[in-house]
N, C-alpha and C positions, 0 to 999 in steps of 0.2 A: 405653334400653338402651345403646347404644354398646358399651361392652366387653362392655356384657351381652349387648348384640347379637350381639359374636363369639363370647361364650361359645357363645350359644345356634346357631351357626354350628357350631361345634365339635363341641358335643352332637348338634347334626341330623346330623352327617356320622359321627360316632361309632356312631349307631343305625345309619343306616345301612347303614355297613360289618358292623356283627354282624348285619341281617338279613340281606345278603347272603351273609355266610360260613353262616348257617344255612342257607340256599336256602326259606325260609318264613317267615313272621314268627308261627309256632305254635309255637315250642321255650319252654318254661317253665322248662328242667331248670338251666339256670345259675344261680347265686348272684347273679351280673348282673345277671341278667332278672329274679329275685326281687324283689333289691332298685329296681331301676328301676320297676317295677310299686306294689311299695310303698309308694315313694316318692312317687310320683304320686298316689295313692290318698290317703294321710295327709293332703298338701298342698290335695287338693281337699276332703278333708272338711272341711278344718279352715277353708279359704275359702268354706265352703259354698256351693260352684258350681253344688248341685243347685237350689239355693234362686233361684238367680239364674236357671236356667234355668224354673225355673216361674212366676218371676216377668215376663220377657222370653221366651215361645216363642219367638220370631223370632229370639232368637240360639242357640237349640239347637246350628245347624251349626258355629256360630263357637268351641265350647267345646272344651277338651281332652278325649279319651277314655285310659283309663290302660290296657286290656290293651293287652299286647304288639304284636299285629297293627296297632290304632290309632295306636301310637307310631311303628311303622315307617313308619305311609303318612303322617302328621303331618310326621315329620323329611323323608322324601323332599319331599313338598309344599312344604315351607319352603325346602331346599335348592336346588330349583327351580325357583320361583314368587316369591323376597322381594325381588327387585330391582324385578318387574311391582308386588308389594305395594305396597311403598315408596312407586313414582311415585303409583300408585293414592291413596296416605292423601294426599299431598303435594297432587292435585289436588282432592282432596276438601277439602282446608283451605281450599285459595284459593277453592273456590264458596263456604263459607260465611261468608269473611272479605268476600266481596263484590266479588272482584278480578275482573273481566270474562275471557271466557273468551280473546277474542283477545290478552290481554296476558300469558297463561302461557307460562312455559317449555314445549316438548311434550317435553324428553327428562329422564330420571333425572340425567344428570350436569348440565345446564344449572342442575335444582332445588339439586343438591348444592354446584356452584359459589356461585350466587344466595344461598344461606341461608350459606354459609359467609363472605362477602363480608359478607351481612348481620350476621353477630354479629362479626366482626372490626371492622365501622365504627360498632356501637351503642356509643357510649361510657360511655353507664352501665354498661354490661356487659362493658368492657373487662378488669376486675380477673379476671372468670370466664373469659373467654376465655384469659387469660392464663396463669391456674392451670390449666386443661386442656391448653393447651398444653404448658405444663414437662414435662409425662407423657410427651409425645406427639414422637420426633423427626421422625415424618413433617410434622406440625404445623409442628414448628422449618423442615424443609426448603421447605416451601410458603409459609412467612413470606420466605424470602431467594431463592425460586428464580431473580426477575430480579432480583438483586442480584449482581453480577459480584465483590465484597467478599468475599462468605458462600458462596457456590452451588456453589462448588468444596470446600469444607470436606469431612472425613471425618466420619462419625457420629459420631465419638470425638471429633473436635475440635468440632461442631457441637454436642452434648450439653454440652460445659465452658460453652458461653454461655447465659445467662438467656433463656427467653424475652422476658422485660417488654423488655430489650436489644433482640435481633431485633425486636421489635414495631415499636419506636420505629425503628431504621434502616430498617426497612423501609414506613415511612412516608414518613421523609424522601425516601428513594429513587422512590418514586411520585409525589410531592411534584415532583421533579426533573424525572421523564421526562415527567410531565405540563405541565411548561412547556415540554420540548423537542417534544412533538407540538404542540403550540399554535403553533408556529414557523411563521411566512409558508411556503407550498410543501412543508411535510409531508403526507404521504399518512395517511389514515389507516388504523388498523389495524382489518383486516376478523377476524369474530369466526370461531372455527374450526368445521366444518362439526357440525352437530347429531347426538348417537348417543344408541341407547338402550340404550347398554352403559356400566359405568362401567370406568376405568381403575384401575389399582391404588392410585395418587394421589386418585382421587376417593373408591376406596372406604376408606382411611384417615381420610379429612375425614368420609366417611356416618358411620363409626365414632366421632368424635370428637362430631360434632353430637349423634347420641343419646346419647352419656354426659351429655351438658349438660342436657338436657331426660327421659331414659329414666328415672332414676333418681325423679325429681319425679312421675310418673306413676304408679310403685307405691307411692310412700308415700304419695300421698295416696288412690290407687284399690286398696287390696289385691288387690280382685277381677280386678285386670290379667293375674294368672298361671294365672285360671280359662281363658284364651284360648290355642288354639294357637299353636305359634310362628309362623307365617304372620301369622295377624291381629293378634299384638304387633307384630310390626315395621310392617304397614300404621299400626296406632295411636301408634306412636311417631314415624313420617313425618309423620302428621296432626300431633303436638306438633309437628316442626320447621318446619311449613310455617307453623304458626300464629305463630311467631313471626320471620319473615321480616321480619314487621312488628312491632316489639316494644311498638307501640301495641294493637295488637288483643288481646282477649279470646279464649279458645275461645269456641265455637258453641255452643248450647244444644242444637242437632240434631247427634248424632253418630250419624250413619244407618251401617247396616254395620258395619264396622268400627270406626267412632269412637262406640263402646262406651262408654268414660270418661264422655264429659259425658253421656249420654243417660241413666246411672245415677246421675246426682245430684251427680256430682264435678266441676263444672265450677273448672277451672283459669286463673287468669289466665296470660297469656305471662309477666309478668314473673316468676312465680311459677316457674313451668317451667323458666325459665331461671336461677334461683338457683340456682348451686354448692352454697353451705353446706348443710349436711345432706347432699349427693349424693358431693360430691368422695371422701367416704372409703370409701363404696361404692364408686363406679367403679373405685376406685384399687385396692380389695380384691378387684372383680372382676377387673381386671386381672392381682393380684399370683397369686389362686387362682380361679378358676369356681367359684361359689358349690356348685353341684352337685360338682363334683369336689371340692373340698378336702373339704366335708361327707363325700362317700363315702370317700375316702381317710382322713380320720380314723377313719370307723367302722369301716374293713375295716384298718389298719393301725397303730393306737394301742396296741393291748395285742398285739398280735402280736410271739412269738417265734421263730425257727427252731430254736430249742434248749430243751429240758425243764433243770430244776435238776441231773437225772443227769448229763445232758451236761456241762454247765457245770462240775461237780464233778470229773468225770473229767477233763478236759480241764484242769481246775486244779492237780491232784494230777500230772498230766505236765508241768507247764508249771514246776511249784515243784523238779522233780530238776534243773534249770538245764540245763548246753550237754549235748547227746545229738547226738552227729555221724552217727546213723541216723534221725535226726530231722527235717524239715522245719517249722519253724512259718510259718504266713503271719499277717500284722496286717493288718487292713485297717480304717481309722477316719474318722468326719466330720471332717476337720482342720477345719472352720467352725461345729463345734455352737456356741460360745457368740455369735459373730457372729451365724450364724441366730437365734438365741435374742433376742439386744438389736435385730435390727434389724427381723426380723417382729413381735415380741412375741408370738409364738403358739408356745408350748411345746409345744403337741399337735399342731400342724401341722407343727414341726421332727422328732418324733420321730417321726410319720407318714413324715413323708419320708424319714428316717434308714432305719427299720424297712422300707419298699418297696426301698431298694436292699439293703437282706439279701435280700430275697425273690428276687431277680433274681441276687445272688451266690452265692446256695444252689442254685439252681436250675443253674447253672454249675458247682459242684461235684459237685452231682449227676451231671452229665453225665459230670466227670469219672471220677466214680468205676466208671460202668459202662464206661466204655473200658478202664480199668485195674482190673479185679476183684481185684487183688492187693495192691492199694492199701489201707492203711488210715487212716482219717481220724476224729479226734477232733474237735470242733467245739465252741464255745462263742459267744457271743453277748452284750452289756448292750447300755446304753442310746445306747452311743456308737459302740462296735466290733465287729467279726465278726473271731473267730481261728480255727485250724484248725491241727490237727497232723498231717502227714501221716509214716506210717510204713511198713515191709514192703518191699514191691518199687514202690520209685521209681524210676520213666525217668530215663533219662538227659535226654531234652529236657521235663522237667515242669516246669521253671520257665519254657519259651517259653508252655509249655498254662496257665499260672498268669497269663502277663503278657496272654495272649489274652483268657482268662476274665474278667480283671480290665478291661480295656480296654472287651468289648464290654459287661459289667455298666455301667459308667457313662455307655456312647454310648446305650443301652435307656433309662436312669436319665433320663438330658438330653431325649433326643427327647420323652419320654412329658410330662415338664413342660412343655416348651414348648409340647407340640400341646395341651396342658389349660390355657395361659396361666397355670400357677402361677409360674414364672421368665420375665424379659422375655428377649428376643433376646442382649442384652449381658451377663447373668449370667452367670458362667462356673459354674455348676453340673458342670460336668465335670471341675471339679480339686477340687470338696470333699472328696468321700474320696480319701484317699491308701494308699497300700499296701509292704510292707516281708517281707522273709523273712529268717530266720536259722535257727540250731539251737539257739536258745532261745526261749523269749518275749520277752525282754528286747530280745535282738539283733533280733529282726522288729519290734518296737516302736520301737524305735531307729532302723531302718533307715526305718518308714514315717512317723515325724517328721523322717527327714532329708530325703524326699522333698518338704517343703515346700519345701525350700531350691532345689528344679531346675523350671526353667522349663516343662519337658517332665513330665505326669503319668504316669509308668510304673512299674511293681514296682522298686522297690531292694533287693538285695541287701548284706546285712551284711558280707559276705567280701570284697566289689570295694576293691582298692586306694585308689579315687578316696574312697569312703565313709569308709574309716579316718582317709587321709592327710587329710580336712579334718575332719574331727572331732577327729582329735587335735588339730588346730592350733588348732581352736576351744576347746578344752580350755584350752588353753596359753593362750589370750587372754582364757578367763575368771578363768584363776588371777591373770595379771598384772592384771586389773581389779580383782579381788577384794583384791590385797594394796596397788594406789593407793588404791583406795577405806578401806581399815585404815587408811592413813597420815593421808590427807585427813582421816578424821571420827573419828581416834582420838581428842579430846576431846570428841566429842558422846557420847548417848544412844543415838545411833542403831544402833553397833556393839554387835553384842552375837553371843555365842560366835565361831567361828572367821569370821561371816560379818556380816550387819545383822542388824535387830530386822523380827519378823514383818511390823510395820504400815508398815515402809519398803518393803517388797515391795509390799505390798496399795496402798500410795499411787502409788510406782510403774507398778505392774501396771493401775491401773486410769485413771489418767491419763497415760497413755506416749502419747507424740508432743505433746504440750503442756506444754511445758519451763516454761511460766510456772506452771501450775496445780500440778505437780510439786513445784517450787520453793515456792510459797506453801504449799502442803500441809504438806510436810517441816518447813520453819522453823514453822510452827503446831506441828506435833505433837510436835517434838524441841527446840522453845524454843531456835531458832538465829536468830540476828542476823545472817547471811548464808549465803548458799550458791551459789559461784562457779557461773557458766553452764557451765562445763567441768564440773565433777561433775556437776551433774544430768543432761550426755548421757551420763556414762562408766555414770551408775546406771540408765538405762535400756535402756545396751547390758548391762549385765550381768544386770541382771533378767532380759530377753528371752531371751538365749543361755541363762543358766540353766534356764530354763524350758521346753526344747528338748528337754532331757534326762528331764525328769520321765516316770516311769514310767507306763504303763498301771497300769490299777486292776482289780483279780479280783474279782467279783459274782457268787456262785453264784446267786442267787435276785433278780431283777427285780421291784421293787414300782413299777406306775407311779402315782407321784401328782398327779393331778389333782382338779378341782371338779366331775368331771362328774355325781354323785351328790348336788351338796349341791344339790337344790331349795327346803332350809330353811337355806339360808344355811352359812356355814362360815368359812375363812381359811386361806392360804397362808403358809407360814413360810419364809425363803430362809436360809439358814445363811450369815452374813459371814465373808468370810477364809479359809476353807477352802480354796480355790484361793491366798492368800496363804502359807498352812503348808504346804503343799504345795512350794512352788515354796523356803522358808525351808528345808525337808526335804531337796529336791534340792541346792541351791546348799551347805550343810553336806555332804552326799556328794562332793560335787564336790574339796572343801575338801580330804578327808581320802582323796583316792585318786589312784593314781600312774599309772594307764592306763585306759584304754577298757572293758577288760575288767572291773579292778574297778570302774569307775562304774557299771557295769550291777548289779554286786552291791551295793553301796553305797544307791544309790538305791532300790532294791528295799526294801531295810532300813527308810531311812528312810519310804517310804509305808507299809509294813506300822505302823509308831508314828504316825504320822499317824492311820490310819486307826483305831485303836486309842482314839486320844484323841476321834475324830468320833464313836465308836461312842457314848462315855460323854455324849455331848454329845447325840447323838439321845435317848438314855434318858432323860436330866433334862428333855429337851423334852415327852416323852412325858408324866412324870410330874407335870411341872408343869400341863399341859394336864386331865389325871386331875384331881389335887386343887383345882383352880381352880373348876369347873363341877360341877352335880350328876352325880351318877353316870348313866353312859348316853347324855350330853347329846352327845358327841363322838367321833368317830372318827378316830384317827392313823394317816396312812401315810407313810413317808419312802421316797424314793428320792434317791440320790446326796446332793445336797446341799440336794435341796427335797423338805419335808414337807407336808401339808395336812393339815388337822381339818376333818371334814365333821359338819353338824350335824342331828341326830336331831330336833333341837327348836332351835326359833331362838334364838341369843343375844342377851341385852339389854347394855347399856354395861357393867354392872358385870360380868358375865361378862369382857368385852373386858379392862377393866382389872385384872382380878384375873389375867389370865392376864400382859400385858405386865408386872405388877408381880412376878410369880414369876420370869419369866424376868431379869429385870433385877436381883432377890435373887440373883446368885451369881457364881461367876468367868466364868460366861458372858453377862453384862449386856453389852450392847451388840455382841452376837454373831448376833442373830436379826432381821431385819428382815421384817415382818407386813403383810398386806392381808386387809382383811374384806370378804366379800360379803356382801348382804341376802338375806334371805326373797324368793323371788317372781322370781329372772329365771329366767325360763324357757326360754332359750337356751343352749345347755352352753357353746358357744362362747365365749358374751358373760361367761360365768362366771372361765369359765379367763382370757380377757382381760382383762377388770376387773383381777382379782387382780396379774396382770402387769404391768399399768398401775401397779396400786398400789406395788409392789415398785420401777418406775421412779422414783415421785417418791422413796419414801426413799433411795435412791442418790443422787439430787441432791440433796437436803434433807442427806444425812450428808457429802456432798461439801464443799457449801454452808459448813456449819458448822463443819468442820473447819478452815478458816482463820481462824477469828472466835471460836472458845468454847476454853476450857482443856482440852486432853485428857483429865483425869481425869474433867471432867464430863462429856465426850460419850462416854465409857467406859462412863458409868453410865446412860445411856437406852437406851432399847428402844422404836423407834418402831410405833406401829402405824395403816396406812392405812384410814377408816372409808371403804370407798367405799359412799355413798347416795345410789347409782341403779341405775336398772334399766339403762339404756344407757351403750352404751358411746361413749365419747368426748362425753359431756355429763352436766351434775348436778355434783353438790355432792360434796367430800369433807372427812371431817373427821380433824383429827391426832388421834392419840391416842397417849401417852406414860407409858412405865413407869419409874419412877425407883428409882433401887439406893440401897439404906440409905447416909446419910450425904447424899447430894446433895442440896444444895440451892440450886433456881434462884431467882436474884433478878428484880424485878419486869421490868427492863431485859432478862433474858437472856429470858425466859417471851416480853415482846412482840417481840423479834430471831426467837426460832426462829419465831413465828407469820409475821413477815414472812418468812423465807426461804421456809418454807412456802408460801406464795403465789406467791413468785418461784419456785418448783421447779414450782409446776403452771404457771406460765405458760411455763418453757421447754420443759418437757415439749407443752403445745398446739402452740406454735411449732416445734418438733421436727418435730411430727406435718404442722402445714404445710407445712414446707419438703420434705414427700413428695407434697402435696396431698390431705392428709387435713385434714378440718375439724374441729378437738377444742376444745371450749367448757367443759372441765372448770374449776371454781370452790369456792377454799375455804369449807367451812361457817362 
């Protein structure tokens, strides 16, 4: 349990709060209640909990009940009695392992402290302890609590130090203090008085201990979820109690709450302690409690506060340009790409964005009621919420908008932290940025300008500070452009008034890594050298230009995911679209004389890129249609993502036909594909597997770009065949579509395979650094 136990605590608190709000436990009217009951019934049925009750009648009172009244009672029971249940489980474990009653610690606090020390001192399992500790600031602080060198550091400073380093330092300090304690005349240290309650520090420890063993119980004994939350807590602490001595096996008699072993699922203590296979789950639960995450995606993945007609009406008004009688508001998820790359769950990120929209639109509805003569047009897409206010606009209106925006961010952050979807240190209150202006472009630029400000508040395009700073930035961008064109004049990197789109792409994807940027540019453009000062100037130029990229208006949102792909399918990410947008923006900046002209020219550039992108998506759909039997695949595109859902499972020939079809065009090398097999029953797993496949392709293409001829790289379209049903494990096969005229040598094919295997290792290591065990391997 651990993080899982904490999630259960929050879940129980949430149910109890709902019960108190409804005054009784009989309300079945709200969608939340219906979903709660339905989710429980589905899980209980899937686990055949009824069969468990028939086989072991004595367990009947320990099993979950799904009606809302029972869930209220079970949750309240858990909140009130979890500590005692945990202590009971621990004592039962000691009885079963043969430890004399007189040798038992009599308090839950003693149990937590002794278990914690045992885990830390168990050398065999030190790595598992450190891996769990790396994710917990409370754990790190406990390591150094008696070490004057580190115990006064702030959470931020302590977080930057690795758990392994702190572990070694703590052992050294412990040895040093022990040597002092053995000195003649030194008085022995008396233990603190015993107590049956837990301190906040001990509760953090108990949660971490449960995380080390709880996932393994559920993994080896799936019917664990059949029991009441209170019983689950007792079972988890029984497991922790058994591994106080890591040589002891779980007993065969799991009486009362010790039901996992009684049901024939004996687990060795060493297996329970093994974090491999559990770390990923505990980290995922910390980032998003499973019930919360699933319900969030279920409720908000396809949520849209506006209709196609609403969006079209707003777009028509926005395309008229500046209007002094209208106020435009733009609220964007400024961290969308970062969240997609780090969480690697686009469905979760989309749902979080949509949940923020729900809160924001509710605030706008309040404003509409407060000012009945205010006319509001509204728009939403995958990233942004936009409004156009006209009619009777009150003088204090911007202050009202500022208040609505702040309250939305506060409520959003409170929800995410309460449900453990983000950690306390995550700056979710700063994800969404907002701006206002007299045109859609002005509002969008103001929202982007907000990213530069430390305080996240509504920015107005008309404020002098914004105009001055952005004009200064435009002058700086123009100076960079001229400098770069002079320095790179004799290279193929110069294209039009700016640079080649591939240069923008390379710099954008490797931003912050001077060495990677330099190597990739030298390989792509056949450069013998590239000064370090030029590399830094390039990164400044690309980043600054991107800050002026306009928003994209999409009347109809299509949600591209693999939720319905029970028969398999694939995702297709369009490569280089972001770079094309930056290139278009940079060209617009180069031909603009002032800030207002910039807004006009960047919008024209965006429309031109959109026309080309629509042609690219149409080509993709045509290739998919002619590469497989009629009706075998259904395609959906949204933004720069497309998916194909299989009506009938794809074979390898189908996959290669698709890849070769995409390679046989000017769009060769412009798509990255990830195929998922038939039979992946978990919806979230389908989408996560495809995201992981796309991540491998990104790493692979980046690594090959520095060692292979650019023309050949452009002629290759890669597809990652995810031959696994399980996230973070199993085999992956690399499929290659080759453009006509591309002839790969034996050595080049061997190089691609080698780089592919290294890419998998890099992905696995990336997960490992976050505390997630990943064992993907090359087929």
